[in-house]
N, C-alpha and C positions, 0 to 999 in steps of 0.2 A: 333191142340195145342191150349191152350189159355193161356190168360194174366189176372191177377187180378191186379188192383192198390190198392193202399191204401197211403195216406195224412194225416199229421199231420201239422198244422199251426203253433203249439207253440213246435214244435220240436221235441215230443216223438214219436220215433219209436213203441214203443209197444202200443200205440194208432193206427197210419198207419196201422200197420198189424192185428188189429184185424179183426179173420175172415178169415184170410189165413193161410189155412191146408195143409201140405205136399207138398209144392212146390218142382219143378225139380231144379229151378234155381232163384236164387236173384240179382237184381240191386238195389241199394238204392243212391239216390240223397240229400246231407244232408246240411243245411247251415255249414258255417266254424265253428260257436262256439259249434254247438253239435257234431261235426262230429263225434269225438273220444268217447263219450258216445255212441251215436247210433251206430257205430261200435260194439262196444264190446257187446250192448245189444241185436243187431239182431243176431250177434252169439250165444249170452247165449240162445238166443228163439230156433234158426235152426244152431244146430251146425254140424251137417251131411251134408247142402245144401251148393252147391258151390254158393258162392257170390264174386260180384266186387262191389267197391261202391267209390263216388268221391264226390267233393264239387261243386255248383251251384245252378241254380234256376229248381225246378222240373217242367212239365207241363201235364196237361190231356187236358181236354176241358178247363181249364183255368189255369193261369200262377200262382205258388206258390214261391215268390221270397224269403220268407222266411221258415224256418221250414225243414221238410223232407218228401220225397217222396220213394216208394216202388213200382218198379215191379217184380213180382211174376209170373214164367213161369211154366206153366204146359204140360206136354205131350211133353218134350225136353229130350235128352242126351245133359250132360254138364260137364266140364272140365274146371277149370279158374286155374291159374297162374300166376307169374310177371316177368316183365322182368327190375333187377335193374341196377342201375350206367348208367342210360339212358345219363345223362351228358359227363360220361367220356366213359365207355367200354359197350353197350349193348350188343354188340356180345359174350358177356360171357355166356348169358343166354339162345341162341340161339338153344344150343341141347335140352335143356328141352322145349322151345317152340315148337319143330318140334316133339319130344315126345308124348307132350299134342295135338296136332294136328292129330294124327293117330286115324284114326275111320271117320273122318271127311272128307266130299270132295264136292264141288261144287253142285248147285241144289237145296239139304236138309240143308246146313248150313251155318253159318255165324259167323266171330270172330267178337266181340264188347270191344273194349279197351278204356281205361280212362289213360292220360298219365300226367304227372308233367312239362314237358318241353321236349326240343330238340326233338320236336316231326318227323321232315322230317328225321333225322339220325335214330332214332327207326323205322320207318315205311319202312325204306330202308333197316334195316335190317331184317325184318320180312318179307320182298316181295319176296325172295327164296321160302321159306317155304308156303307161300298162294300161289304162283303164280305154284309151283308142285303140289298142291292138288286142284288146283281152289277153293278156299276158297275167298270170298268177306270179305271185312273188313267195319266197321264203327266205329266210337267214336269220341272221341276229347279230351282236354284239360281242367282239371279243374280250377276252379277259384282259388283256391290257392294251396298249394305246396304240398299237401300231397292225397294221394291215399288210398285204402283197397282191400285187397283180403283175404276172409274168417275167417275174425276177426281180421287179421292184419294190422296194419295201417303203412304206407310206404311212404317214400319221394325217392326222383329222382329216380321215379320208373314208369315203365307202368304196369298197370295190364289188365289181359285179360280175355276172356270168349269163348269158343269154344262152339256154340249151335249146335245142330242137331233137326229139327223139324222131329218129327217121324210121323207128319199128313200130311207135304205138303212141298210145297217149300219156299225157303228164297230169294229174291232177294235185291239190294242195290240199292240207287238211291241218287243223289247230286243236288241240286237247285240252281242257281245261276241268280243273279237278274239283272245283270249288261251286258255291252256290249261296244265295243271299241269305243270312240269316233273319228269320222273320222276326219285323219290328225293329228293324233297326234300319230307319234312313234318316239319313242326313243331308243338309246343306254345307258345304264347305264355305268358309272365309276366312281372310285375314292371310289369303293365301302367297306365296312369294314364288313366281315361274323359276327366277334362277337358281333358288335353292332346291326346289320341289317340293316345298313347306307346305303345310296345313298348318292354320294357328287355331281356328274354333269350326268345331262340328256343331249346327246348330246353336250357336252363339256360345257354346260352352268351350273351355279348352280342349284341344285335341286328344293331347295326353290324358286329363281326366277321363273324358267321355270313355276312350278305348281301354281304360285301365278298370273301369269299373264293369264294362261289359264282359272283359276276359278274364279278370281278377289277375292280370300280367304284372307284375314290377317295374320299376323302370328297368332293371337288368335284363329284364324277360323278353321286351317288346321287341328287338330284332329280330330274336331266333322263334317269337311266337307269329309270325308272319309267316311262316310254314303252315301255318294251319287257322289262321285267321286274318288273312291280308284283309286289306277294303277291296272293292270292286265297285267300279260304274255301269250299271247296268242300263242298256237300251232293249227296249224288247226282249226276246231270248238271249242276247248277246252282253257277255259279260267281259268288261276289260278290267283286269285284275290290278291293283295298285300295290306293289309291294313295299313294306316299310323299313326305311334304313336305321335311323334312330332316333332318341328324342333331342329336341332343341327346344331349350325354356320349356314353356309349357305345350307346345305343339310338336307335328311330327314331321320328320324329313322321310321322302319315299322315292321311289326309284325312279316315277315317271310325273310329271306334269300334271297336279291336278289346279284348277281355277277357280275363282270366286262364283259361287253359286254352284258348281258341277253338283249334281246328286250322286250319294255314294252311300252304300250299303256295308254292314260287316260279312264278310263270308266266313263259310266254314267248310270245312274239307269233306269232301264226299268218300264213297266206298271206291277205294284208288284202283282194287284189282275189277272193279265193277267197270269203272270208267274206260282203264284201258283195254279190257276186252270188248267194250263196245267200239272204240276206234278201230281195233284191228277188225272187227265184224263191219263196219262200213268199208273198208279198204279193201277186205274181201267181196264184198257184193257188188262193188263197182269195178274191179279188173277179175278176168278170167284166172291169169296169171299175171305176176308181179314181178319184172326185169330187176327191179332197183328202187331204195328208198334213200333218202339223204334225209335227215330230222336233223332238228336243233333244239336241245332241252335246256330249261335254265339252271343254272347252278343250284337254285333253292329246290327245285324239283330233286335235282340230284342228290342233293343233303338229305330233303325230306326221305328218299328211297335208301339211302344208306343208312339212315337214322332206323329206318323201319325194317331193314333187311329184307328190301323187295327190289332191289337194283338187278340182281341176276333172274330172276323171276322176270321183270320188265323186259330186258333185253333177250330171254330167251322167247317170251312172246309177239315183240316185234321182228326178230329174226327169224320166226317160224313161218311170215307173210310171204316169204319170195326168195330168190335166189342170192341178193345181196343185199343186207342192210348196215347201214352205217350212220352217224351225224357227229353231233360234236355237243359239249355243254360251255355255254358262254354266261354274258349278263343279263341279256336281254333277247328278245323273239320277233320276228317278222313275220307276218301272213298279211299277203295283198298290202294294202295300205295302211295295218294296223302293227303299232309299237306295243309288244305285250312284256308281262310280269309273268312269273312263275307258271309258265305255259309250256305247250311244246308244239312245233308247227314241222311240218314236212312235206319233201316233194316226192310222190311215188309216181313211179315209172312201168308203164305195160311193157 
């Protein structure tokens, strides 16, 4: 298979797809202002081609923080669909999700999805189907409240594409830049699932505990999450919990934390070393890479921008194969996990 990329910094999707003929599958990432117009235009140009779309920043070997980017897949089989009512009843569409997954299986197939919210519940809903068929998943949360599938703009929805690589294998990866800080193990309490709120850590106000450990002031906490988020550690796996804001003496996060969850304060590792390790794993797993589609958290993007690492990062990833792209969103999906401050990607051989 192969992937051809097109971009337009002015947000003109017709300019972005110039020279892309007869693709088998399309993914579009657009800024919010041009999103609906570009969804309609792309469907008008390729009315029979399966397509999913989201809002966010598109990137290849450079970052496009406005405008539109298109990834065109060739040499694949693809089926697209949608899970509606994600905030209340995503289970209603599980039958169609299961039906659309038939003909796809682990090894040569992947599911890529874009969601408008309630991601953890959506992924749990999808998990039974994906696990039974052995299909891995990568995807994420768009920056705004709309996604699209086959020319239809949707809210409160997860759109997805099952993609089979007719010429090789597919694997998914995730990347975590953080490690637990020694001596920081907490039991969460007085949580509120609806607000993603943590009231106390080890029986003390969560805000006070965090400020004592990091030295951050009230005004600095939302930015301090770039370097010191919280994390739920399970064996060698770390689920990052990004901090959003202070609420009273507690902390509001970007993912749900429950009473009795065990959390650690995390610290940033050597970013360049971690990214190089990920690239090394991909190189060892593939003799050649046809395409990579990845999802990066907006907080990673802002960290890379702050430290001047963005161009080097995109250079490392672009050097892996013939075609690298992805988007920056508000959350990441890796199989059945909803991630914060992470990267997930699908690699096609």
